[in-house]
mmCIF file of the N, C-alpha and C atoms, coordinates in Angstrom:
data_MODEL
# 
_entry.id   MODEL 
# 
loop_
_atom_site.group_PDB 
_atom_site.id 
_atom_site.type_symbol 
_atom_site.label_atom_id 
_atom_site.label_alt_id 
_atom_site.label_comp_id 
_atom_site.label_asym_id 
_atom_site.label_entity_id 
_atom_site.label_seq_id 
_atom_site.pdbx_PDB_ins_code 
_atom_site.Cartn_x 
_atom_site.Cartn_y 
_atom_site.Cartn_z 
_atom_site.occupancy 
_atom_site.B_iso_or_equiv 
_atom_site.pdbx_formal_charge 
_atom_site.auth_seq_id 
_atom_site.auth_comp_id 
_atom_site.auth_asym_id 
_atom_site.auth_atom_id 
_atom_site.pdbx_PDB_model_num 
ATOM 1   N N  . MET A 1 1  ? 105.270 121.903 108.947 1.00 0.00 ? 1  MET A N  1 
ATOM 2   C CA . MET A 1 1  ? 104.624 121.938 107.650 1.00 0.00 ? 1  MET A CA 1 
ATOM 3   C C  . MET A 1 1  ? 103.246 121.291 107.789 1.00 0.00 ? 1  MET A C  1 
ATOM 4   N N  . PRO A 1 2  ? 102.208 121.979 107.383 1.00 0.00 ? 2  PRO A N  1 
ATOM 5   C CA . PRO A 1 2  ? 100.866 121.373 107.446 1.00 0.00 ? 2  PRO A CA 1 
ATOM 6   C C  . PRO A 1 2  ? 100.653 120.375 106.309 1.00 0.00 ? 2  PRO A C  1 
ATOM 7   N N  . TYR A 1 3  ? 99.832  119.389 106.594 1.00 0.00 ? 3  TYR A N  1 
ATOM 8   C CA . TYR A 1 3  ? 99.478  118.362 105.616 1.00 0.00 ? 3  TYR A CA 1 
ATOM 9   C C  . TYR A 1 3  ? 97.967  118.377 105.447 1.00 0.00 ? 3  TYR A C  1 
ATOM 10  N N  . LEU A 1 4  ? 97.501  118.188 104.222 1.00 0.00 ? 4  LEU A N  1 
ATOM 11  C CA . LEU A 1 4  ? 96.077  118.136 103.941 1.00 0.00 ? 4  LEU A CA 1 
ATOM 12  C C  . LEU A 1 4  ? 95.687  116.688 103.657 1.00 0.00 ? 4  LEU A C  1 
ATOM 13  N N  . VAL A 1 5  ? 94.744  116.174 104.429 1.00 0.00 ? 5  VAL A N  1 
ATOM 14  C CA . VAL A 1 5  ? 94.225  114.826 104.216 1.00 0.00 ? 5  VAL A CA 1 
ATOM 15  C C  . VAL A 1 5  ? 92.842  114.983 103.597 1.00 0.00 ? 5  VAL A C  1 
ATOM 16  N N  . GLN A 1 6  ? 92.614  114.274 102.505 1.00 0.00 ? 6  GLN A N  1 
ATOM 17  C CA . GLN A 1 6  ? 91.347  114.392 101.794 1.00 0.00 ? 6  GLN A CA 1 
ATOM 18  C C  . GLN A 1 6  ? 90.812  113.003 101.483 1.00 0.00 ? 6  GLN A C  1 
ATOM 19  N N  . GLY A 1 7  ? 89.497  112.862 101.557 1.00 0.00 ? 7  GLY A N  1 
ATOM 20  C CA . GLY A 1 7  ? 88.869  111.587 101.241 1.00 0.00 ? 7  GLY A CA 1 
ATOM 21  C C  . GLY A 1 7  ? 87.410  111.777 100.883 1.00 0.00 ? 7  GLY A C  1 
ATOM 22  N N  . SER A 1 8  ? 86.822  110.763 100.296 1.00 0.00 ? 8  SER A N  1 
ATOM 23  C CA . SER A 1 8  ? 85.427  110.832 99.850  1.00 0.00 ? 8  SER A CA 1 
ATOM 24  C C  . SER A 1 8  ? 84.594  109.774 100.560 1.00 0.00 ? 8  SER A C  1 
ATOM 25  N N  . ILE A 1 9  ? 83.357  110.143 100.870 1.00 0.00 ? 9  ILE A N  1 
ATOM 26  C CA . ILE A 1 9  ? 82.394  109.220 101.449 1.00 0.00 ? 9  ILE A CA 1 
ATOM 27  C C  . ILE A 1 9  ? 80.997  109.689 101.064 1.00 0.00 ? 9  ILE A C  1 
ATOM 28  N N  . ASP A 1 10 ? 80.184  108.776 100.586 1.00 0.00 ? 10 ASP A N  1 
ATOM 29  C CA . ASP A 1 10 ? 78.802  109.076 100.209 1.00 0.00 ? 10 ASP A CA 1 
ATOM 30  C C  . ASP A 1 10 ? 78.686  110.303 99.310  1.00 0.00 ? 10 ASP A C  1 
ATOM 31  N N  . ASP A 1 11 ? 79.496  110.361 98.258  1.00 0.00 ? 11 ASP A N  1 
ATOM 32  C CA . ASP A 1 11 ? 79.484  111.456 97.288  1.00 0.00 ? 11 ASP A CA 1 
ATOM 33  C C  . ASP A 1 11 ? 79.890  112.801 97.869  1.00 0.00 ? 11 ASP A C  1 
ATOM 34  N N  . TYR A 1 12 ? 80.523  112.812 99.025  1.00 0.00 ? 12 TYR A N  1 
ATOM 35  C CA . TYR A 1 12 ? 81.040  114.044 99.628  1.00 0.00 ? 12 TYR A CA 1 
ATOM 36  C C  . TYR A 1 12 ? 82.550  113.919 99.749  1.00 0.00 ? 12 TYR A C  1 
ATOM 37  N N  . THR A 1 13 ? 83.230  115.025 99.553  1.00 0.00 ? 13 THR A N  1 
ATOM 38  C CA . THR A 1 13 ? 84.671  115.061 99.767  1.00 0.00 ? 13 THR A CA 1 
ATOM 39  C C  . THR A 1 13 ? 84.929  115.876 101.019 1.00 0.00 ? 13 THR A C  1 
ATOM 40  N N  . LEU A 1 14 ? 85.694  115.288 101.921 1.00 0.00 ? 14 LEU A N  1 
ATOM 41  C CA . LEU A 1 14 ? 86.049  115.952 103.171 1.00 0.00 ? 14 LEU A CA 1 
ATOM 42  C C  . LEU A 1 14 ? 87.554  116.137 103.228 1.00 0.00 ? 14 LEU A C  1 
ATOM 43  N N  . ALA A 1 15 ? 87.981  117.185 103.925 1.00 0.00 ? 15 ALA A N  1 
ATOM 44  C CA . ALA A 1 15 ? 89.406  117.439 104.078 1.00 0.00 ? 15 ALA A CA 1 
ATOM 45  C C  . ALA A 1 15 ? 89.674  117.960 105.478 1.00 0.00 ? 15 ALA A C  1 
ATOM 46  N N  . VAL A 1 16 ? 90.864  117.652 105.961 1.00 0.00 ? 16 VAL A N  1 
ATOM 47  C CA . VAL A 1 16 ? 91.302  118.129 107.266 1.00 0.00 ? 16 VAL A CA 1 
ATOM 48  C C  . VAL A 1 16 ? 92.794  118.443 107.170 1.00 0.00 ? 16 VAL A C  1 
ATOM 49  N N  . THR A 1 17 ? 93.231  119.421 107.924 1.00 0.00 ? 17 THR A N  1 
ATOM 50  C CA . THR A 1 17 ? 94.646  119.780 107.963 1.00 0.00 ? 17 THR A CA 1 
ATOM 51  C C  . THR A 1 17 ? 95.273  119.180 109.215 1.00 0.00 ? 17 THR A C  1 
ATOM 52  N N  . ALA A 1 18 ? 96.438  118.591 109.062 1.00 0.00 ? 18 ALA A N  1 
ATOM 53  C CA . ALA A 1 18 ? 97.181  118.013 110.178 1.00 0.00 ? 18 ALA A CA 1 
ATOM 54  C C  . ALA A 1 18 ? 98.531  118.730 110.289 1.00 0.00 ? 18 ALA A C  1 
ATOM 55  N N  . ALA A 1 19 ? 98.990  118.904 111.502 1.00 0.00 ? 19 ALA A N  1 
ATOM 56  C CA . ALA A 1 19 ? 100.232 119.639 111.741 1.00 0.00 ? 19 ALA A CA 1 
ATOM 57  C C  . ALA A 1 19 ? 101.483 118.819 111.419 1.00 0.00 ? 19 ALA A C  1 
ATOM 58  N N  . THR A 1 20 ? 101.395 117.506 111.578 1.00 0.00 ? 20 THR A N  1 
ATOM 59  C CA . THR A 1 20 ? 102.568 116.651 111.360 1.00 0.00 ? 20 THR A CA 1 
ATOM 60  C C  . THR A 1 20 ? 102.247 115.520 110.391 1.00 0.00 ? 20 THR A C  1 
ATOM 61  N N  . ALA A 1 21 ? 103.298 114.926 109.869 1.00 0.00 ? 21 ALA A N  1 
ATOM 62  C CA . ALA A 1 21 ? 103.129 113.781 108.970 1.00 0.00 ? 21 ALA A CA 1 
ATOM 63  C C  . ALA A 1 21 ? 102.470 112.622 109.707 1.00 0.00 ? 21 ALA A C  1 
ATOM 64  N N  . GLN A 1 22 ? 102.848 112.423 110.959 1.00 0.00 ? 22 GLN A N  1 
ATOM 65  C CA . GLN A 1 22 ? 102.276 111.333 111.750 1.00 0.00 ? 22 GLN A CA 1 
ATOM 66  C C  . GLN A 1 22 ? 100.776 111.524 111.948 1.00 0.00 ? 22 GLN A C  1 
ATOM 67  N N  . GLU A 1 23 ? 100.352 112.754 112.258 1.00 0.00 ? 23 GLU A N  1 
ATOM 68  C CA . GLU A 1 23 ? 98.915  113.031 112.414 1.00 0.00 ? 23 GLU A CA 1 
ATOM 69  C C  . GLU A 1 23 ? 98.167  112.830 111.108 1.00 0.00 ? 23 GLU A C  1 
ATOM 70  N N  . ALA A 1 24 ? 98.763  113.282 110.012 1.00 0.00 ? 24 ALA A N  1 
ATOM 71  C CA . ALA A 1 24 ? 98.129  113.123 108.700 1.00 0.00 ? 24 ALA A CA 1 
ATOM 72  C C  . ALA A 1 24 ? 97.972  111.646 108.345 1.00 0.00 ? 24 ALA A C  1 
ATOM 73  N N  . PHE A 1 25 ? 99.007  110.867 108.583 1.00 0.00 ? 25 PHE A N  1 
ATOM 74  C CA . PHE A 1 25 ? 98.953  109.444 108.282 1.00 0.00 ? 25 PHE A CA 1 
ATOM 75  C C  . PHE A 1 25 ? 97.899  108.743 109.140 1.00 0.00 ? 25 PHE A C  1 
ATOM 76  N N  . ALA A 1 26 ? 97.858  109.087 110.418 1.00 0.00 ? 26 ALA A N  1 
ATOM 77  C CA . ALA A 1 26 ? 96.869  108.477 111.324 1.00 0.00 ? 26 ALA A CA 1 
ATOM 78  C C  . ALA A 1 26 ? 95.450  108.808 110.873 1.00 0.00 ? 26 ALA A C  1 
ATOM 79  N N  . LYS A 1 27 ? 95.196  110.046 110.492 1.00 0.00 ? 27 LYS A N  1 
ATOM 80  C CA . LYS A 1 27 ? 93.862  110.444 110.040 1.00 0.00 ? 27 LYS A CA 1 
ATOM 81  C C  . LYS A 1 27 ? 93.506  109.727 108.740 1.00 0.00 ? 27 LYS A C  1 
ATOM 82  N N  . ALA A 1 28 ? 94.450  109.625 107.824 1.00 0.00 ? 28 ALA A N  1 
ATOM 83  C CA . ALA A 1 28 ? 94.193  108.940 106.553 1.00 0.00 ? 28 ALA A CA 1 
ATOM 84  C C  . ALA A 1 28 ? 93.844  107.470 106.787 1.00 0.00 ? 28 ALA A C  1 
ATOM 85  N N  . ILE A 1 29 ? 94.584  106.814 107.666 1.00 0.00 ? 29 ILE A N  1 
ATOM 86  C CA . ILE A 1 29 ? 94.305  105.411 107.992 1.00 0.00 ? 29 ILE A CA 1 
ATOM 87  C C  . ILE A 1 29 ? 92.931  105.290 108.648 1.00 0.00 ? 29 ILE A C  1 
ATOM 88  N N  . GLU A 1 30 ? 92.641  106.167 109.596 1.00 0.00 ? 30 GLU A N  1 
ATOM 89  C CA . GLU A 1 30 ? 91.333  106.141 110.265 1.00 0.00 ? 30 GLU A CA 1 
ATOM 90  C C  . GLU A 1 30 ? 90.199  106.278 109.257 1.00 0.00 ? 30 GLU A C  1 
ATOM 91  N N  . TRP A 1 31 ? 90.324  107.239 108.373 1.00 0.00 ? 31 TRP A N  1 
ATOM 92  C CA . TRP A 1 31 ? 89.267  107.454 107.384 1.00 0.00 ? 31 TRP A CA 1 
ATOM 93  C C  . TRP A 1 31 ? 89.093  106.249 106.475 1.00 0.00 ? 31 TRP A C  1 
ATOM 94  N N  . GLN A 1 32 ? 90.196  105.708 105.968 1.00 0.00 ? 32 GLN A N  1 
ATOM 95  C CA . GLN A 1 32 ? 90.090  104.615 104.996 1.00 0.00 ? 32 GLN A CA 1 
ATOM 96  C C  . GLN A 1 32 ? 89.667  103.305 105.651 1.00 0.00 ? 32 GLN A C  1 
ATOM 97  N N  . VAL A 1 33 ? 90.238  102.981 106.798 1.00 0.00 ? 33 VAL A N  1 
ATOM 98  C CA . VAL A 1 33 ? 89.991  101.674 107.406 1.00 0.00 ? 33 VAL A CA 1 
ATOM 99  C C  . VAL A 1 33 ? 88.729  101.680 108.263 1.00 0.00 ? 33 VAL A C  1 
ATOM 100 N N  . ALA A 1 34 ? 88.648  102.593 109.208 1.00 0.00 ? 34 ALA A N  1 
ATOM 101 C CA . ALA A 1 34 ? 87.533  102.580 110.169 1.00 0.00 ? 34 ALA A CA 1 
ATOM 102 C C  . ALA A 1 34 ? 86.255  103.181 109.603 1.00 0.00 ? 34 ALA A C  1 
ATOM 103 N N  . GLN A 1 35 ? 86.401  104.220 108.811 1.00 0.00 ? 35 GLN A N  1 
ATOM 104 C CA . GLN A 1 35 ? 85.202  104.918 108.345 1.00 0.00 ? 35 GLN A CA 1 
ATOM 105 C C  . GLN A 1 35 ? 84.874  104.657 106.880 1.00 0.00 ? 35 GLN A C  1 
ATOM 106 N N  . LYS A 1 36 ? 85.663  103.821 106.223 1.00 0.00 ? 36 LYS A N  1 
ATOM 107 C CA . LYS A 1 36 ? 85.406  103.372 104.848 1.00 0.00 ? 36 LYS A CA 1 
ATOM 108 C C  . LYS A 1 36 ? 85.365  104.501 103.818 1.00 0.00 ? 36 LYS A C  1 
ATOM 109 N N  . PHE A 1 37 ? 86.215  105.530 104.007 1.00 0.00 ? 37 PHE A N  1 
ATOM 110 C CA . PHE A 1 37 ? 86.346  106.576 102.994 1.00 0.00 ? 37 PHE A CA 1 
ATOM 111 C C  . PHE A 1 37 ? 87.024  105.976 101.766 1.00 0.00 ? 37 PHE A C  1 
ATOM 112 N N  . THR A 1 38 ? 86.820  106.588 100.625 1.00 0.00 ? 38 THR A N  1 
ATOM 113 C CA . THR A 1 38 ? 87.509  106.181 99.400  1.00 0.00 ? 38 THR A CA 1 
ATOM 114 C C  . THR A 1 38 ? 88.381  107.342 98.932  1.00 0.00 ? 38 THR A C  1 
ATOM 115 N N  . ASP A 1 39 ? 89.284  107.051 98.031  1.00 0.00 ? 39 ASP A N  1 
ATOM 116 C CA . ASP A 1 39 ? 90.168  108.071 97.448  1.00 0.00 ? 39 ASP A CA 1 
ATOM 117 C C  . ASP A 1 39 ? 90.846  108.933 98.512  1.00 0.00 ? 39 ASP A C  1 
ATOM 118 N N  . VAL A 1 40 ? 91.350  108.320 99.566  1.00 0.00 ? 40 VAL A N  1 
ATOM 119 C CA . VAL A 1 40 ? 92.031  109.053 100.624 1.00 0.00 ? 40 VAL A CA 1 
ATOM 120 C C  . VAL A 1 40 ? 93.433  109.417 100.138 1.00 0.00 ? 40 VAL A C  1 
ATOM 121 N N  . SER A 1 41 ? 93.803  110.683 100.325 1.00 0.00 ? 41 SER A N  1 
ATOM 122 C CA . SER A 1 41 ? 95.124  111.140 99.906  1.00 0.00 ? 41 SER A CA 1 
ATOM 123 C C  . SER A 1 41 ? 95.688  112.120 100.930 1.00 0.00 ? 41 SER A C  1 
ATOM 124 N N  . ILE A 1 42 ? 96.995  112.306 100.861 1.00 0.00 ? 42 ILE A N  1 
ATOM 125 C CA . ILE A 1 42 ? 97.702  113.229 101.740 1.00 0.00 ? 42 ILE A CA 1 
ATOM 126 C C  . ILE A 1 42 ? 98.511  114.170 100.852 1.00 0.00 ? 42 ILE A C  1 
ATOM 127 N N  . TYR A 1 43 ? 98.338  115.462 101.069 1.00 0.00 ? 43 TYR A N  1 
ATOM 128 C CA . TYR A 1 43 ? 99.048  116.489 100.298 1.00 0.00 ? 43 TYR A CA 1 
ATOM 129 C C  . TYR A 1 43 ? 100.018 117.195 101.236 1.00 0.00 ? 43 TYR A C  1 
ATOM 130 N N  . ASP A 1 44 ? 101.284 117.263 100.848 1.00 0.00 ? 44 ASP A N  1 
ATOM 131 C CA . ASP A 1 44 ? 102.296 117.874 101.711 1.00 0.00 ? 44 ASP A CA 1 
ATOM 132 C C  . ASP A 1 44 ? 102.687 119.288 101.301 1.00 0.00 ? 44 ASP A C  1 
ATOM 133 N N  . GLY A 1 45 ? 101.921 119.876 100.414 1.00 0.00 ? 45 GLY A N  1 
ATOM 134 C CA . GLY A 1 45 ? 102.243 121.213 99.928  1.00 0.00 ? 45 GLY A CA 1 
ATOM 135 C C  . GLY A 1 45 ? 102.983 121.179 98.609  1.00 0.00 ? 45 GLY A C  1 
ATOM 136 N N  . THR A 1 46 ? 103.492 120.003 98.250  1.00 0.00 ? 46 THR A N  1 
ATOM 137 C CA . THR A 1 46 ? 104.228 119.835 97.006  1.00 0.00 ? 46 THR A CA 1 
ATOM 138 C C  . THR A 1 46 ? 103.644 118.729 96.144  1.00 0.00 ? 46 THR A C  1 
ATOM 139 N N  . LYS A 1 47 ? 103.266 117.640 96.787  1.00 0.00 ? 47 LYS A N  1 
ATOM 140 C CA . LYS A 1 47 ? 102.836 116.442 96.070  1.00 0.00 ? 47 LYS A CA 1 
ATOM 141 C C  . LYS A 1 47 ? 101.664 115.787 96.783  1.00 0.00 ? 47 LYS A C  1 
ATOM 142 N N  . VAL A 1 48 ? 100.793 115.146 96.008  1.00 0.00 ? 48 VAL A N  1 
ATOM 143 C CA . VAL A 1 48 ? 99.671  114.380 96.557  1.00 0.00 ? 48 VAL A CA 1 
ATOM 144 C C  . VAL A 1 48 ? 100.090 112.911 96.601  1.00 0.00 ? 48 VAL A C  1 
ATOM 145 N N  . TYR A 1 49 ? 99.921  112.281 97.779  1.00 0.00 ? 49 TYR A N  1 
ATOM 146 C CA . TYR A 1 49 ? 100.315 110.893 97.983  1.00 0.00 ? 49 TYR A CA 1 
ATOM 147 C C  . TYR A 1 49 ? 99.102  110.031 98.295  1.00 0.00 ? 49 TYR A C  1 
ATOM 148 N N  . SER A 1 50 ? 99.123  108.799 97.829  1.00 0.00 ? 50 SER A N  1 
ATOM 149 C CA . SER A 1 50 ? 98.203  107.778 98.340  1.00 0.00 ? 50 SER A CA 1 
ATOM 150 C C  . SER A 1 50 ? 98.738  107.398 99.714  1.00 0.00 ? 50 SER A C  1 
ATOM 151 N N  . ILE A 1 51 ? 97.964  106.677 100.491 1.00 0.00 ? 51 ILE A N  1 
ATOM 152 C CA . ILE A 1 51 ? 98.440  106.234 101.801 1.00 0.00 ? 51 ILE A CA 1 
ATOM 153 C C  . ILE A 1 51 ? 99.689  105.366 101.641 1.00 0.00 ? 51 ILE A C  1 
ATOM 154 N N  . ASP A 1 52 ? 99.680  104.458 100.679 1.00 0.00 ? 52 ASP A N  1 
ATOM 155 C CA . ASP A 1 52 ? 100.833 103.583 100.446 1.00 0.00 ? 52 ASP A CA 1 
ATOM 156 C C  . ASP A 1 52 ? 102.088 104.392 100.110 1.00 0.00 ? 52 ASP A C  1 
ATOM 157 N N  . ALA A 1 53 ? 101.959 105.306 99.176  1.00 0.00 ? 53 ALA A N  1 
ATOM 158 C CA . ALA A 1 53 ? 103.107 106.106 98.743  1.00 0.00 ? 53 ALA A CA 1 
ATOM 159 C C  . ALA A 1 53 ? 103.622 106.997 99.872  1.00 0.00 ? 53 ALA A C  1 
ATOM 160 N N  . PHE A 1 54 ? 102.713 107.536 100.678 1.00 0.00 ? 54 PHE A N  1 
ATOM 161 C CA . PHE A 1 54 ? 103.114 108.389 101.795 1.00 0.00 ? 54 PHE A CA 1 
ATOM 162 C C  . PHE A 1 54 ? 103.877 107.576 102.829 1.00 0.00 ? 54 PHE A C  1 
ATOM 163 N N  . SER A 1 55 ? 103.421 106.367 103.113 1.00 0.00 ? 55 SER A N  1 
ATOM 164 C CA . SER A 1 55 ? 104.118 105.541 104.106 1.00 0.00 ? 55 SER A CA 1 
ATOM 165 C C  . SER A 1 55 ? 105.524 105.187 103.624 1.00 0.00 ? 55 SER A C  1 
ATOM 166 N N  . VAL A 1 56 ? 105.676 104.909 102.346 1.00 0.00 ? 56 VAL A N  1 
ATOM 167 C CA . VAL A 1 56 ? 106.998 104.611 101.795 1.00 0.00 ? 56 VAL A CA 1 
ATOM 168 C C  . VAL A 1 56 ? 107.894 105.848 101.875 1.00 0.00 ? 56 VAL A C  1 
ATOM 169 N N  . ALA A 1 57 ? 107.378 106.994 101.499 1.00 0.00 ? 57 ALA A N  1 
ATOM 170 C CA . ALA A 1 57 ? 108.160 108.234 101.541 1.00 0.00 ? 57 ALA A CA 1 
ATOM 171 C C  . ALA A 1 57 ? 108.615 108.550 102.966 1.00 0.00 ? 57 ALA A C  1 
ATOM 172 N N  . MET A 1 58 ? 107.732 108.390 103.934 1.00 0.00 ? 58 MET A N  1 
ATOM 173 C CA . MET A 1 58 ? 108.087 108.666 105.329 1.00 0.00 ? 58 MET A CA 1 
ATOM 174 C C  . MET A 1 58 ? 109.090 107.645 105.863 1.00 0.00 ? 58 MET A C  1 
ATOM 175 N N  . ALA A 1 59 ? 108.949 106.383 105.459 1.00 0.00 ? 59 ALA A N  1 
ATOM 176 C CA . ALA A 1 59 ? 109.901 105.350 105.884 1.00 0.00 ? 59 ALA A CA 1 
ATOM 177 C C  . ALA A 1 59 ? 111.291 105.635 105.312 1.00 0.00 ? 59 ALA A C  1 
ATOM 178 N N  . LEU A 1 60 ? 111.364 106.008 104.046 1.00 0.00 ? 60 LEU A N  1 
ATOM 179 C CA . LEU A 1 60 ? 112.653 106.326 103.429 1.00 0.00 ? 60 LEU A CA 1 
ATOM 180 C C  . LEU A 1 60 ? 113.299 107.544 104.091 1.00 0.00 ? 60 LEU A C  1 
ATOM 181 N N  . LEU A 1 61 ? 112.492 108.522 104.462 1.00 0.00 ? 61 LEU A N  1 
ATOM 182 C CA . LEU A 1 61 ? 113.007 109.703 105.156 1.00 0.00 ? 61 LEU A CA 1 
ATOM 183 C C  . LEU A 1 61 ? 113.583 109.316 106.520 1.00 0.00 ? 61 LEU A C  1 
ATOM 184 N N  . GLU A 1 62 ? 112.879 108.470 107.249 1.00 0.00 ? 62 GLU A N  1 
ATOM 185 C CA . GLU A 1 62 ? 113.367 108.010 108.554 1.00 0.00 ? 62 GLU A CA 1 
ATOM 186 C C  . GLU A 1 62 ? 114.657 107.205 108.414 1.00 0.00 ? 62 GLU A C  1 
ATOM 187 N N  . ILE A 1 63 ? 114.731 106.372 107.392 1.00 0.00 ? 63 ILE A N  1 
ATOM 188 C CA . ILE A 1 63 ? 115.954 105.593 107.156 1.00 0.00 ? 63 ILE A CA 1 
ATOM 189 C C  . ILE A 1 63 ? 117.119 106.530 106.865 1.00 0.00 ? 63 ILE A C  1 
ATOM 190 N N  . ALA A 1 64 ? 116.896 107.520 106.027 1.00 0.00 ? 64 ALA A N  1 
ATOM 191 C CA . ALA A 1 64 ? 117.954 108.479 105.696 1.00 0.00 ? 64 ALA A CA 1 
ATOM 192 C C  . ALA A 1 64 ? 118.418 109.238 106.936 1.00 0.00 ? 64 ALA A C  1 
ATOM 193 N N  . LYS A 1 65 ? 117.480 109.644 107.784 1.00 0.00 ? 65 LYS A N  1 
ATOM 194 C CA . LYS A 1 65 ? 117.845 110.344 109.017 1.00 0.00 ? 65 LYS A CA 1 
ATOM 195 C C  . LYS A 1 65 ? 118.652 109.443 109.937 1.00 0.00 ? 65 LYS A C  1 
ATOM 196 N N  . THR A 1 66 ? 118.266 108.177 110.040 1.00 0.00 ? 66 THR A N  1 
ATOM 197 C CA . THR A 1 66 ? 118.977 107.233 110.896 1.00 0.00 ? 66 THR A CA 1 
ATOM 198 C C  . THR A 1 66 ? 120.390 106.991 110.380 1.00 0.00 ? 66 THR A C  1 
ATOM 199 N N  . VAL A 1 67 ? 120.528 106.795 109.090 1.00 0.00 ? 67 VAL A N  1 
ATOM 200 C CA . VAL A 1 67 ? 121.844 106.567 108.501 1.00 0.00 ? 67 VAL A CA 1 
ATOM 201 C C  . VAL A 1 67 ? 122.733 107.775 108.734 1.00 0.00 ? 67 VAL A C  1 
ATOM 202 N N  . GLU A 1 68 ? 122.203 108.960 108.527 1.00 0.00 ? 68 GLU A N  1 
ATOM 203 C CA . GLU A 1 68 ? 122.990 110.175 108.720 1.00 0.00 ? 68 GLU A CA 1 
ATOM 204 C C  . GLU A 1 68 ? 123.370 110.354 110.188 1.00 0.00 ? 68 GLU A C  1 
ATOM 205 N N  . ALA A 1 69 ? 122.464 110.059 111.089 1.00 0.00 ? 69 ALA A N  1 
ATOM 206 C CA . ALA A 1 69 ? 122.731 110.231 112.520 1.00 0.00 ? 69 ALA A CA 1 
ATOM 207 C C  . ALA A 1 69 ? 123.766 109.239 113.029 1.00 0.00 ? 69 ALA A C  1 
ATOM 208 N N  . THR A 1 70 ? 123.856 108.079 112.423 1.00 0.00 ? 70 THR A N  1 
ATOM 209 C CA . THR A 1 70 ? 124.788 107.057 112.899 1.00 0.00 ? 70 THR A CA 1 
ATOM 210 C C  . THR A 1 70 ? 126.089 107.021 112.113 1.00 0.00 ? 70 THR A C  1 
ATOM 211 N N  . ALA A 1 71 ? 126.195 107.842 111.071 1.00 0.00 ? 71 ALA A N  1 
ATOM 212 C CA . ALA A 1 71 ? 127.414 107.867 110.268 1.00 0.00 ? 71 ALA A CA 1 
ATOM 213 C C  . ALA A 1 71 ? 128.560 108.467 111.083 1.00 0.00 ? 71 ALA A C  1 
ATOM 214 N N  . GLU A 1 72 ? 129.756 108.064 110.767 1.00 0.00 ? 72 GLU A N  1 
ATOM 215 C CA . GLU A 1 72 ? 130.916 108.634 111.432 1.00 0.00 ? 72 GLU A CA 1 
ATOM 216 C C  . GLU A 1 72 ? 131.033 110.098 111.040 1.00 0.00 ? 72 GLU A C  1 
ATOM 217 N N  . PRO A 1 73 ? 131.552 110.934 111.934 1.00 0.00 ? 73 PRO A N  1 
ATOM 218 C CA . PRO A 1 73 ? 131.579 112.382 111.692 1.00 0.00 ? 73 PRO A CA 1 
ATOM 219 C C  . PRO A 1 73 ? 132.115 112.807 110.335 1.00 0.00 ? 73 PRO A C  1 
ATOM 220 N N  . GLY A 1 74 ? 133.125 112.255 109.805 1.00 0.00 ? 74 GLY A N  1 
ATOM 221 C CA . GLY A 1 74 ? 133.668 112.682 108.514 1.00 0.00 ? 74 GLY A CA 1 
ATOM 222 C C  . GLY A 1 74 ? 132.923 112.127 107.318 1.00 0.00 ? 74 GLY A C  1 
ATOM 223 N N  . LEU A 1 75 ? 131.972 111.215 107.550 1.00 0.00 ? 75 LEU A N  1 
ATOM 224 C CA . LEU A 1 75 ? 131.318 110.517 106.444 1.00 0.00 ? 75 LEU A CA 1 
ATOM 225 C C  . LEU A 1 75 ? 129.907 110.980 106.149 1.00 0.00 ? 75 LEU A C  1 
ATOM 226 N N  . LYS A 1 76 ? 129.397 111.965 106.856 1.00 0.00 ? 76 LYS A N  1 
ATOM 227 C CA . LYS A 1 76 ? 128.018 112.426 106.623 1.00 0.00 ? 76 LYS A CA 1 
ATOM 228 C C  . LYS A 1 76 ? 127.905 113.052 105.237 1.00 0.00 ? 76 LYS A C  1 
ATOM 229 N N  . ALA A 1 77 ? 126.715 112.934 104.669 1.00 0.00 ? 77 ALA A N  1 
ATOM 230 C CA . ALA A 1 77 ? 126.461 113.498 103.345 1.00 0.00 ? 77 ALA A CA 1 
ATOM 231 C C  . ALA A 1 77 ? 126.619 115.005 103.400 1.00 0.00 ? 77 ALA A C  1 
ATOM 232 N N  . LYS A 1 78 ? 127.212 115.559 102.355 1.00 0.00 ? 78 LYS A N  1 
ATOM 233 C CA . LYS A 1 78 ? 127.376 117.005 102.294 1.00 0.00 ? 78 LYS A CA 1 
ATOM 234 C C  . LYS A 1 78 ? 126.049 117.670 102.035 1.00 0.00 ? 78 LYS A C  1 
ATOM 235 N N  . GLU A 1 79 ? 125.824 118.799 102.707 1.00 0.00 ? 79 GLU A N  1 
ATOM 236 C CA . GLU A 1 79 ? 124.580 119.543 102.478 1.00 0.00 ? 79 GLU A CA 1 
ATOM 237 C C  . GLU A 1 79 ? 124.712 120.345 101.214 1.00 0.00 ? 79 GLU A C  1 
ATOM 238 N N  . LYS A 1 80 ? 123.583 120.480 100.531 1.00 0.00 ? 80 LYS A N  1 
ATOM 239 C CA . LYS A 1 80 ? 123.575 121.220 99.259  1.00 0.00 ? 80 LYS A CA 1 
ATOM 240 C C  . LYS A 1 80 ? 123.410 122.691 99.502  1.00 0.00 ? 80 LYS A C  1 
# 
């Protein structure tokens, strides 16, 4: 799934597409921290996230995957 990273600098808005969530997060951090972009966001095709919200969403997803992977065979969550 492609991710769109967008940010503003000097009255210009720039955007780049990243192939993975990790690449999108890295680019967003680079823009905001190293290059002093403002209003940096990540769009996943469904929702626009701030860097903070995206990191929380990705952490919760990783936790869910870990819990499911380590659950006993009969106890995994049922798929919808």
